[in-house]
C-alpha positions in Angstrom: 27.4 -23.1 48.2 25.2 -26.0 47.5 25.4 -28.0 44.2 22.6 -30.1 42.9 23.5 -33.7 42.4 23.6 -34.7 38.7 23.9 -31.1 37.6 27.5 -31.8 36.4 26.3 -34.6 34.1 23.8 -32.4 32.4 26.3 -29.6 31.8 29.0 -32.0 30.5 26.4 -33.5 28.1 25.4 -30.1 27.0 29.0 -29.0 26.3 29.6 -32.3 24.4 26.6 -31.7 22.2 27.6 -28.1 21.7 31.1 -28.9 20.6 29.9 -31.7 18.3 27.5 -29.2 16.6 30.3 -26.6 16.3 32.6 -29.2 14.7 29.8 -30.3 12.3 29.2 -26.6 11.3 32.9 -26.1 10.8 33.2 -29.1 8.5 30.1 -27.9 6.5 31.6 -24.4 6.2 34.9 -25.8 4.9 33.1 -28.0 2.4 30.9 -25.1 1.2 33.9 -22.7 0.8 35.9 -25.3 -1.1 33.1 -26.0 -3.5 32.7 -22.3 -4.1 36.4 -22.0 -4.8 36.2 -25.0 -7.2 33.3 -23.4 -9.0 35.3 -20.2 -9.4 38.3 -22.1 -10.7 36.1 -23.9 -13.2 34.7 -20.6 -14.4 38.3 -19.2 -14.8 39.4 -22.3 -16.7 36.4 -22.0 -19.0 37.2 -18.4 -19.7 40.8 -19.2 -20.4 40.0 -22.2 -22.6 37.4 -20.6 -24.8 39.7 -21.1 -27.8 39.5 -24.9 -27.8 36.9 -25.1 -30.5 39.1 -22.8 -32.7 42.0 -25.2 -32.1 39.8 -28.1 -33.3 38.7 -26.1 -36.3 42.4 -25.8 -37.4 43.1 -29.5 -36.8 43.6 -32.4 -39.1 41.4 -35.3 -38.6 42.7 -38.9 -38.8 40.4 -41.9 -38.9 39.6 -45.2 -40.6 37.3 -45.3 -43.6 36.8 -48.5 -45.6 40.0 -50.1 -44.1 42.1 -47.1 -45.2 43.5 -44.3 -43.1 42.1 -40.9 -44.0 43.5 -37.5 -43.2 41.1 -34.7 -43.6 40.8 -31.0 -42.9 37.8 -28.6 -43.3 35.7 -31.6 -44.4 38.1 -32.3 -47.3 40.1 -35.4 -47.6 43.8 -34.6 -47.7 45.1 -38.1 -47.9 43.7 -41.6 -48.2 46.3 -44.2 -47.8 47.8 -47.1 -45.9 49.2 -46.7 -42.4 52.8 -46.3 -43.5 52.0 -43.4 -45.8 50.0 -41.7 -42.9 53.1 -41.9 -40.7 55.3 -40.5 -43.5 52.8 -37.7 -44.0 52.8 -36.8 -40.3 56.6 -36.7 -40.2 56.8 -34.5 -43.3 54.0 -32.0 -42.6 54.3 -31.9 -38.7 50.6 -30.9 -38.0 50.2 -28.8 -34.9 46.9 -30.4 -33.9 45.4 -33.7 -34.8 42.1 -35.2 -33.9 42.0 -39.0 -33.9 38.5 -40.1 -34.8 37.2 -43.4 -33.3 34.0 -44.9 -34.6 32.3 -47.1 -32.0 31.0 -49.4 -34.6 34.4 -50.2 -36.2 37.4 -52.0 -34.9 40.4 -49.8 -34.5 43.9 -51.1 -35.0 45.3 -49.9 -31.6 48.9 -50.7 -32.4 48.6 -48.4 -35.4 46.9 -45.7 -33.4 49.7 -45.8 -30.8 52.3 -45.4 -33.6 50.3 -42.4 -35.1 50.2 -40.8 -31.6 53.9 -41.3 -31.2 54.6 -39.8 -34.6 52.4 -36.7 -33.7 54.1 -36.3 -30.4 57.6 -36.6 -32.0 56.6 -33.9 -34.5 55.5 -31.6 -31.6 51.7 -31.7 -32.3 48.8 -31.7 -30.0 46.5 -34.8 -30.0 42.7 -34.8 -29.4 40.3 -37.7 -29.5 36.8 -37.7 -30.9 34.4 -40.7 -30.5 31.6 -41.0 -33.0 
């Protein structure tokens, strides 16, 4: 048998390119499948969490208004008071879900917000945040 000189180099280069392309397609297939699975998981999560707006409809809202803390529900003000009274109210009423409202144009007393969050957590409630 006679071999052509340089034929081995061409076949090695061809095999190298072939395996590189196969590796590239394998990576693309993995990425494509994982993104499809993530999309399916997102859809399942959305189906499972469709009640979130209902939870927020049953929530109490706590925010600052004219330097007073305001607790409201169903667009009605339940309590307008100082910080200490709000904490007492949370401990007495133990709300199941509370939305803390933050207005971007007003300064928030973060130390008071953290104490409100702590009181809600200690009473077993869920906390949500809304930025206006």
